[in-house]
PATORVEX-554227 format. One line per 10 residues: number of its first residue (from 1); their letters; for each residue x, y, z of N, C-alpha, C. Coordinates in Angstrom, 2 decimals. Each point is the difference from the previous one (the first is absolute). Layout:
REM residues N
NUM	a	X/Y/Z/X/Y/Z/X/Y/Z; ...
This chain:
REM residues 229
1	xxxxxxxxxx	29.38/-8.32/-4.20/-0.78/0.23/1.21/0.47/-0.88/1.14; 0.63/-1.13/-0.31/0.43/-0.88/1.07/-1.08/-1.00/0.36; 0.16/-0.60/1.18/-0.93/-1.05/0.42/-1.36/0.56/0.38; -1.02/-0.84/-0.18/-1.34/0.30/0.46/-0.36/-0.96/1.13; -0.84/0.49/0.90/-0.44/-0.80/1.14/-1.52/0.09/0.09; -0.60/-0.99/0.62/-1.44/0.00/0.14/-0.42/0.56/1.36; -0.97/0.89/-0.05/-0.62/0.50/1.22/-1.46/-0.41/0.00; -0.41/-0.77/0.97/-1.39/-0.46/0.06/-0.87/1.10/0.59; -1.05/0.34/-0.71/-0.90/1.07/0.45/-0.86/-0.51/1.16; 0.18/0.60/1.14/-0.79/-0.39/1.19/-1.01/1.06/0.39
11	xxxxxxxxxx	0.06/1.15/-0.64/-0.96/1.05/0.31/-0.13/1.00/-1.12; -1.24/0.34/-0.35/-0.31/1.07/-0.95/-1.06/0.88/0.65; 0.28/1.28/0.10/-0.96/0.89/0.65/0.04/1.37/-0.66; -1.13/0.66/0.00/-0.05/1.37/-0.50/0.66/0.91/1.02; 1.13/0.60/-0.39/0.72/0.87/0.93/-0.59/1.40/0.02; -0.54/0.41/-1.14/-0.65/1.31/-0.15/-0.61/0.00/-1.39; -0.66/1.07/-0.34/-0.58/0.09/-1.34/1.11/-0.09/-1.05; -0.05/-1.04/-0.84/0.99/-0.15/-1.06/1.28/-0.69/0.40; 0.07/-0.52/1.23/1.22/-0.65/0.48/-0.32/-1.34/0.65; 0.82/-0.99/-0.30/-0.18/-1.35/0.53/1.21/-0.37/0.85
21	xxxxxxxxxx	-0.26/-0.51/1.20/1.07/-0.47/0.88/0.16/-1.50/-0.20; 1.21/-0.41/-0.33/0.30/-1.40/-0.28/0.95/-0.53/1.06; -0.37/-1.10/0.64/0.87/-0.65/0.97/0.49/-1.31/-0.60; 1.31/-0.23/0.09/0.64/-1.14/-0.64/0.80/-0.82/1.01; -0.15/-1.29/-0.09/0.83/-0.92/0.79/1.20/-0.37/-0.86; 1.20/0.39/0.44/1.21/-0.28/-0.76/0.92/-0.94/0.76; -0.57/-0.80/0.88/0.80/-0.97/0.74/0.65/-0.97/-0.98; 1.20/-0.43/0.33/0.72/-0.92/-0.86/0.76/0.68/-1.12; -0.05/1.32/-0.05/0.76/0.76/-1.00/1.04/0.87/0.72; 0.97/0.53/-0.74/0.98/0.90/0.63/-0.51/1.42/0.18
31	xxxxxxxxxx	-1.25/0.27/-0.34/-0.49/1.37/0.01/-0.03/0.64/1.38; -0.45/-0.70/1.06/-0.01/0.67/1.31/1.38/0.49/0.44; 1.02/-0.81/-0.24/1.35/0.41/0.38/0.53/1.11/-0.90; -0.41/-0.02/-1.27/0.48/1.01/-0.95/-0.68/1.34/0.19; -1.15/0.00/0.67/-0.69/1.25/0.28/0.61/0.60/1.26; 1.02/0.82/-0.21/0.80/0.49/1.13/-0.24/1.46/0.32; -0.63/0.76/-0.91/-0.11/1.45/0.20/-1.39/0.50/-0.37; -0.57/0.82/0.85/-1.27/0.65/-0.33/0.18/0.85/-1.25; -0.95/-0.10/-0.91/0.10/0.76/-1.24/0.44/-0.84/-1.19; 0.36/-1.26/0.23/0.32/-0.86/-1.13/-1.28/-0.34/-0.78
41	xxxxxxxxxx	0.18/-0.46/-1.22/-1.14/-0.35/-0.85/0.32/-1.30/-0.73; -0.96/-0.52/-0.73/0.22/-1.22/-0.77/-0.87/0.03/-1.25; 0.26/-0.95/-0.89/-0.83/-0.16/-1.18/-0.93/-1.17/0.26; -1.27/0.19/-0.28/-1.00/-1.04/0.21/-0.75/-0.23/-1.31; -0.32/-1.25/-0.28/-0.75/-0.31/-1.21/-0.93/-1.17/0.27; -1.01/-0.12/-0.86/-0.95/-1.09/0.10/-0.06/-0.69/-1.35; -0.15/-1.30/0.01/-0.05/-0.76/-1.24/-1.17/0.49/-0.85; 0.27/0.21/-1.27/-1.03/0.46/-0.90/-0.03/1.50/-0.20; 0.92/0.71/0.64/0.08/1.45/-0.21/-0.16/0.79/1.27; 0.58/1.17/-0.02/-0.08/0.87/1.17/1.24/-0.08/0.85
51	xxxxxxxxxx	0.83/1.02/-0.07/1.19/0.04/0.83/0.39/1.45/0.23; 0.85/0.20/0.94/0.47/1.35/0.27/0.91/0.01/1.21; 0.53/1.17/0.30/0.86/0.18/1.17/-0.83/0.59/1.13; 0.17/-0.55/1.20/-0.80/0.43/1.15/0.88/0.12/1.23; -0.23/1.05/0.76/0.69/0.13/1.28/-0.48/-1.10/0.94; 0.90/-0.49/0.80/-0.38/-0.96/1.04/-0.59/0.80/1.15; -1.27/-0.25/0.28/-0.73/0.82/0.98/0.11/-0.52/1.42; 0.58/-1.18/0.18/0.28/-0.51/1.34/1.45/0.35/0.35; 0.30/-0.04/1.29/1.34/0.38/0.45/0.93/-1.21/0.03; 1.29/0.22/-0.13/0.94/-1.11/0.16/-0.14/-0.65/1.37
61	xxxxxxxxxx	0.25/-1.29/0.06/-0.03/-0.69/1.28/-1.38/-0.38/0.48; -0.99/-0.04/-0.90/-1.36/-0.35/0.40/-0.36/-1.43/-0.42; 0.98/-0.86/0.01/-0.26/-1.42/-0.26/-0.08/-0.31/-1.49; -0.76/-1.04/-0.31/-0.09/-0.51/-1.38/-1.14/0.65/-0.77; -0.40/1.19/0.38/-1.10/0.70/-0.66/0.52/1.25/-0.68; -0.43/0.22/-1.24/0.24/1.26/-0.69/-1.34/0.60/-0.39; -0.08/1.31/0.02/-1.23/0.69/-0.38/0.30/1.00/-1.10; -0.95/0.12/-0.93/0.10/0.94/-1.10/-1.26/0.85/-0.05; 0.13/1.20/-0.54/-1.15/0.87/-0.24/-0.09/0.21/-1.50; -1.07/-0.51/-0.61/-0.11/-0.06/-1.46/-1.16/0.88/-0.46
71	xxxxxxxxxx	0.24/0.80/-1.04/-1.07/0.80/-0.58/-1.00/-0.91/-0.69; -1.27/0.20/0.29/-1.03/-0.86/-0.55/-0.10/0.10/-1.51; 0.37/1.14/-0.57/-0.11/0.19/-1.43/1.16/-0.56/-0.81; 1.03/-0.52/0.67/1.14/-0.57/-0.71/-0.35/-1.40/-0.51; 0.84/-0.54/-0.89/-0.26/-1.34/-0.51/0.03/-1.03/1.12; 0.95/0.14/0.89/0.05/-0.94/1.12/-1.21/0.19/0.91; -0.38/1.25/0.21/-1.18/0.27/0.82/-1.25/-0.61/-0.60; -0.12/0.05/-1.32/-1.16/-0.60/-0.67/0.00/-1.51/0.19; 1.17/-0.63/-0.07/0.08/-1.45/0.21/-0.40/-0.36/1.42; 0.40/0.82/0.96/-0.34/-0.28/1.39/-1.48/0.20/0.28
81	xxxxxxxxxx	-0.64/0.85/-0.82/-1.42/0.27/0.20/-0.90/-0.95/-0.79; 0.59/-0.93/-0.72/-0.79/-0.94/-0.80/-0.86/-0.89/0.90; -1.10/-0.55/-0.55/-0.85/-0.88/0.81/0.76/-1.15/0.65; 1.00/-0.51/-0.73/0.89/-1.02/0.57/1.41/0.56/-0.02; 0.42/0.66/1.06/1.33/0.61/0.00/1.10/-1.06/0.05; 1.20/0.36/-0.40/1.09/-0.97/0.05/0.32/-0.41/1.43; 0.57/-1.18/0.12/0.38/-0.49/1.32/1.43/0.38/0.35; 0.82/0.26/-1.02/1.40/0.35/0.24/0.40/1.17/-0.90; 1.02/0.73/0.42/0.67/0.99/-0.82/1.45/-0.41/-0.15; 0.55/0.28/-1.16/1.44/-0.17/-0.18/0.68/1.28/0.46
91	xxxxxxxxxx	1.04/-0.16/0.79/0.65/1.15/0.61/1.50/-0.04/-0.26; 0.57/1.16/-0.27/1.45/0.11/-0.03/0.53/0.15/1.41; 1.29/-0.05/0.15/0.61/0.35/1.29/-0.20/1.48/0.26; 0.00/0.44/1.24/-0.10/1.43/0.29/1.10/0.78/-0.71; -0.36/1.17/-0.51/0.91/0.82/-0.79/0.22/1.34/0.68; 1.11/0.64/-0.33/0.30/1.32/0.49/0.58/0.01/1.41; 0.65/1.09/0.37/0.59/0.10/1.33/-0.98/0.37/1.09; -1.22/0.41/-0.39/-0.94/0.47/1.01/0.42/1.35/0.55; -0.58/0.37/1.12/0.31/1.29/0.62/1.11/-0.17/1.05; 0.95/0.94/0.05/1.08/-0.06/0.98/-0.46/0.52/1.37
101	xxxxxxxxxx	-0.74/-0.82/0.72/-0.57/0.46/1.27/1.07/0.30/1.04; 1.21/-0.54/-0.19/1.08/0.33/0.94/0.31/1.49/-0.01; -0.24/0.67/-1.11/0.26/1.43/-0.08/-1.04/0.83/0.74; -1.08/-0.65/0.42/-1.06/0.70/0.73/0.22/-0.03/1.51; 0.90/-0.80/0.47/0.17/-0.14/1.44/0.42/1.34/0.62; -0.70/0.38/1.06/0.28/1.25/0.67/-0.59/1.23/-0.67; -0.77/-0.19/-1.07/-0.56/1.12/-0.74/-1.53/-0.10/-0.07; -0.63/1.14/-0.24/-1.42/-0.04/-0.34/-0.14/-0.66/-1.37; -1.13/-0.67/-0.22/-0.22/-0.74/-1.24/-1.27/0.52/-0.66; 0.14/0.42/-1.27/-1.12/0.48/-0.79/-0.29/-1.02/-1.10
111	xxxxxxxxxx	-1.22/-0.50/-0.04/-0.38/-1.02/-0.96/-1.07/0.57/-0.93; 0.14/-0.28/-1.30/-0.94/0.50/-0.99/-0.40/-1.13/-0.93; -1.30/-0.17/-0.20/-0.49/-1.04/-0.91/-1.30/0.46/-0.62; -0.19/-0.36/-1.27/-1.27/0.28/-0.66/-0.53/-1.30/-0.60; -1.32/-0.18/0.05/-0.64/-1.15/-0.61/0.56/-1.32/0.48; 0.29/-0.88/-0.97/0.53/-1.31/0.35/1.41/0.06/0.56; 0.65/1.17/-0.08/1.33/0.17/0.57/0.02/-0.21/1.50; -1.17/0.06/0.64/-0.05/-0.26/1.44/0.45/-1.42/0.31; -0.12/-0.91/-0.98/0.48/-1.37/0.21/1.49/-0.06/0.25; 0.77/0.92/-0.58/1.45/0.02/0.21/0.38/0.68/1.30
121	xxxxxxxxxx	-0.83/0.93/0.48/0.29/0.72/1.24/-0.47/-0.78/1.22; -1.02/-0.82/-0.17/-0.54/-0.77/1.13/1.08/-0.80/0.73; 0.88/-0.76/-0.68/1.03/-0.72/0.74/1.01/0.92/0.68; 0.20/1.20/-0.54/0.89/0.95/0.66/-0.56/0.36/1.37; -1.28/0.31/0.06/-0.63/0.35/1.28/0.10/-1.17/0.97; -0.26/-1.20/-0.50/0.06/-1.17/0.88/1.39/-0.19/0.60; 1.03/0.20/-0.82/1.37/-0.16/0.51/0.33/1.11/0.99; -0.38/1.24/-0.29/0.26/1.10/0.92/-0.65/-0.23/1.35; -1.21/-0.56/-0.01/-0.72/-0.21/1.26/0.55/-1.17/0.82; 0.86/-0.80/-0.58/0.64/-1.06/0.78/0.98/0.58/1.02
131	xxxxxxxxxx	0.54/1.18/-0.28/0.99/0.62/0.88/-0.23/1.51/0.00; -1.16/0.44/0.49/-0.35/1.42/-0.12/0.97/0.94/0.69; 0.67/-0.47/1.03/0.94/0.87/0.70/1.24/0.35/-0.80; 0.21/-0.72/-1.11/1.19/0.25/-0.83/-0.20/1.15/-0.98; -1.24/0.48/-0.10/-0.30/1.03/-0.99/-0.71/1.16/0.67; -0.01/1.12/-0.70/-0.73/1.16/0.49/-1.47/-0.10/-0.38; -0.61/1.11/-0.22/-1.41/0.05/-0.36/-0.21/-0.58/-1.39; -1.00/-0.85/-0.15/-0.32/-0.61/-1.29/-1.30/0.61/-0.51; 0.05/0.56/-1.22/-1.18/0.62/-0.61/-0.22/-0.61/-1.37; -1.21/-0.45/-0.24/-0.37/-0.60/-1.29/-0.99/0.91/-0.72
141	xxxxxxxxxx	0.35/0.39/-1.22/-0.89/0.74/-0.89/-0.48/-1.00/-1.06; -1.30/-0.27/-0.03/-0.53/-0.95/-0.97/-1.06/0.68/-0.86; 0.21/-0.07/-1.30/-0.92/0.64/-0.93/-0.78/-1.01/-0.81; -1.29/0.24/-0.15/-0.88/-0.87/-0.79/-0.94/0.89/-0.82; -0.61/-0.60/-1.03/-0.92/0.77/-0.83/-1.32/0.27/0.72; -0.56/-1.04/0.62/-1.29/0.12/0.68/0.11/-0.62/1.39; -0.89/0.33/0.90/0.07/-0.59/1.35/-0.07/-1.52/0.00; -0.72/-0.58/-0.95/-0.16/-1.45/-0.01/1.19/-0.73/-0.62; 0.97/0.75/-0.51/1.17/-0.65/-0.61/1.20/-0.06/0.95; -0.22/0.25/1.27/1.06/-0.10/1.00/0.11/-1.43/0.50
151	xxxxxxxxxx	1.14/-0.63/-0.25/0.23/-1.38/0.45/0.50/-0.02/1.45; -0.12/-1.18/0.61/0.56/-0.27/1.32/-0.53/0.95/1.08; -1.29/0.29/-0.05/-0.58/0.92/0.98/0.20/-0.48/1.44; -0.17/-1.31/0.23/0.18/-0.53/1.35/1.45/0.12/0.45; 0.92/-0.28/-0.92/1.42/0.14/0.32/0.32/1.44/0.39; -0.55/0.93/-0.78/0.28/1.42/0.26/-0.50/0.40/1.38; -1.17/-0.49/0.37/-0.52/0.28/1.34/0.92/-0.52/1.09; 0.54/-1.21/-0.22/0.93/-0.58/0.97/1.31/0.79/0.05; 0.46/0.46/-1.15/1.23/0.80/-0.01/-0.19/1.29/0.77; -1.16/0.63/-0.18/-0.25/1.25/0.74/-0.04/-0.27/1.50
161	xxxxxxxxxx	-0.59/-1.12/0.39/-0.04/-0.35/1.42/1.39/-0.23/0.55; 0.93/-0.40/-0.87/1.38/-0.26/0.41/0.87/1.25/-0.06; -0.59/1.14/-0.40/0.75/1.25/0.03/0.38/0.58/-1.34; -0.37/-0.66/-1.09/0.30/0.53/-1.33/-1.04/1.06/-0.35; 0.45/1.14/-0.49/-0.91/1.04/-0.49/-0.32/-0.29/-1.46; -1.28/-0.10/-0.33/-0.42/-0.33/-1.35/-0.87/1.13/-0.56; 0.40/0.53/-1.14/-0.78/1.01/-0.68/-0.56/-0.60/-1.29; -1.32/-0.11/-0.05/-0.68/-0.55/-1.17/-0.40/1.15/-0.91; 0.36/-0.10/-1.27/-0.27/1.08/-0.96/-0.76/-0.58/-1.19; -1.16/0.57/-0.30/-0.85/-0.49/-1.09/0.04/1.03/-1.13
171	xxxxxxxxxx	0.37/-0.45/-1.20/0.13/0.95/-1.12/-1.31/0.26/-0.73; -0.92/-0.97/0.01/-1.26/0.16/-0.72/-1.17/-0.41/0.92; -0.32/0.81/1.00/-1.04/-0.40/0.96/-1.40/-0.02/-0.61; -0.23/0.80/-1.04/-1.33/0.02/-0.63/-1.10/0.29/1.01; -1.06/-0.78/-0.09/-1.14/0.18/0.90/0.01/-1.00/1.15; 1.19/-0.46/0.36/0.12/-1.04/1.02/-0.29/0.50/1.40; 0.05/1.30/0.19/-0.16/0.54/1.34/1.30/0.05/0.77; 1.11/-0.29/-0.67/1.32/0.01/0.64/0.29/1.38/0.58; 0.33/0.05/1.29/0.25/1.27/0.68/1.46/0.17/0.38; 0.84/-0.92/-0.46/1.41/0.06/0.35/0.82/0.78/-1.02
181	xxxxxxxxxx	1.30/-0.30/-0.03/0.92/0.70/-0.89/-0.27/-0.38/-1.46; 0.18/0.95/-0.90/-0.20/-0.24/-1.42/1.19/0.52/-0.80; 0.09/-0.47/-1.24/1.09/0.44/-0.87/1.10/-1.04/-0.07; 1.24/0.46/0.16/1.16/-0.88/-0.13/0.81/-0.02/1.30; 0.66/-1.11/0.25/0.69/-0.16/1.28/1.05/1.08/0.24; 0.71/0.41/-1.07/1.08/0.98/0.17/-0.52/1.38/0.38; -1.33/0.19/-0.11/-0.58/1.29/0.36/-0.34/0.10/1.48; 0.25/-1.08/0.75/-0.44/-0.04/1.40/1.16/-0.22/0.97; 1.18/0.47/-0.38/1.14/-0.11/0.90/-0.04/1.07/1.08; -0.75/1.06/-0.25/-0.11/1.06/0.99/1.35/0.61/0.32
191	xxxxxxxxxx	0.24/0.25/1.28/1.25/0.62/0.43/1.00/-1.04/0.51; -0.16/-1.24/-0.44/0.86/-1.08/0.49/1.48/0.32/-0.23; 0.82/-0.25/0.99/1.45/0.19/-0.10/0.61/-1.36/-0.33; 0.51/-0.13/-1.21/0.54/-1.28/-0.44/1.51/-0.07/0.07; 0.61/0.95/0.68/1.47/0.11/0.00/0.67/-1.28/0.45; -0.54/-0.65/1.01/0.66/-1.19/0.56/-0.77/-1.29/-0.30; -0.86/0.05/-0.99/-0.83/-1.16/-0.32/0.58/-0.80/-1.16; -0.59/-1.16/-0.23/0.19/-0.75/-1.24/-1.39/-0.25/-0.57; -0.07/-0.21/-1.31/-1.29/-0.22/-0.64/0.07/-1.22/-0.89; -1.08/-0.77/0.01/-0.16/-1.16/-0.89/-1.27/0.26/-0.81
201	xxxxxxxxxx	0.14/-0.04/-1.32/-1.05/0.48/-0.89/-0.35/-1.05/-1.05; -1.30/-0.25/-0.19/-0.47/-0.92/-1.04/-1.17/0.65/-0.73; 0.07/0.03/-1.32/-1.09/0.56/-0.79/0.45/0.23/-1.42; -0.80/0.70/-0.76/0.36/0.32/-1.36/1.14/1.01/-0.01; 0.73/0.03/-1.11/1.20/0.82/-0.09/-0.25/1.47/0.33; -1.08/0.55/-0.54/-0.29/1.42/0.25/-0.24/0.26/1.48; -0.69/-0.92/0.65/-0.28/0.15/1.43/1.29/-0.07/0.79; 0.87/-0.97/-0.31/1.24/-0.15/0.75/0.89/1.22/-0.18; 0.03/0.54/-1.20/0.80/1.19/-0.26/-0.54/1.19/0.78; -1.33/0.16/0.01/-0.61/1.13/0.71/0.22/-0.11/1.51
211	xxxxxxxxxx	-0.11/-1.21/0.53/0.24/-0.21/1.43/1.45/0.33/0.35; 0.93/-0.46/-0.83/1.41/0.27/0.25/0.27/1.50/0.02; -0.55/0.72/-0.96/0.21/1.45/-0.05/-0.57/0.68/1.24; -1.18/-0.45/0.42/-0.62/0.60/1.19/0.82/-0.27/1.26; 0.57/-1.19/0.10/0.80/-0.35/1.17/1.33/0.76/0.01; 0.62/0.13/-1.16/1.26/0.74/-0.08/-0.22/1.45/0.42; -1.14/0.56/-0.36/-0.30/1.39/0.38/-0.20/0.14/1.50; -0.18/-1.14/0.69/-0.18/0.00/1.45/1.21/-0.55/0.73; 1.14/-0.03/-0.66/1.25/-0.31/0.68/0.53/-1.41/-0.15; -0.73/-0.88/-0.69/0.48/-1.38/-0.17/0.84/-0.07/-1.27
221	xxxxxxxxx	1.21/-0.51/0.10/0.85/-0.13/-1.18/-0.48/-1.16/-0.86; 0.13/0.13/-1.30/-0.57/-0.98/-0.93/0.61/-1.39/0.16; 1.19/-0.10/0.60/0.61/-1.31/0.19/-0.62/-0.76/1.17; -0.97/0.61/0.68/-0.73/-0.69/1.05/-1.46/-0.26/-0.40; -0.26/0.07/-1.30/-1.30/-0.38/-0.55/0.21/-1.30/-0.77; -0.68/-1.05/0.40/0.24/-1.33/-0.57/-1.25/-0.55/-0.67; 0.23/-0.65/-1.14/-1.04/-0.71/-0.72/0.33/-1.49/0.08; -0.99/-0.84/-0.35/0.27/-1.44/0.11/0.43/-0.60/-1.33; 0.52/0.81/-0.90/0.54/-0.52/-1.26/1.05/0.96/-0.52
């Protein structure tokens, strides 16, 4: 696994139903410099049990802070929810190449995320908005099981104000009163022309495969569909 580094927990917050937002101070470690690409991930663990791989939910270049989105039902999530949560997490260096955002320059950008996968797409949006004139139209399709399981609601509102089109899709609305889109994200592409777009996709394998097939049927070649692993 290589070296481990300590990240001091400076913030724990409920990001949505079943999701915990973790803010870490990693000053004094090589992690901020090593986090060079949106879409990278790392391995995090806590003493006494609970570890896993998590997308880095903050964007590169945001100082000595890293953010993670952790499922509350995971072992690490349970440790974070304990009456006395840990003060530090052990962290690996950032892993993976992340998303090749250079390939999006001059093109429309289609983003797809389901559930906690929004943590991996969040830094992509942040980086795109640093230089919005370099890209075409940005559209985010985000799928969740229930309306209350949508993370980063405030961020999403800010992204929409900045010109990002966001389509929220709920697969199991139940009796929530949800009046928006339902089902699966790949069912809501409509008549979108993806011929000159690029797509960045995060989710379960079946979802990513279905999204890719839907995009290819709309003119996007499969070599312009990117995953973060």
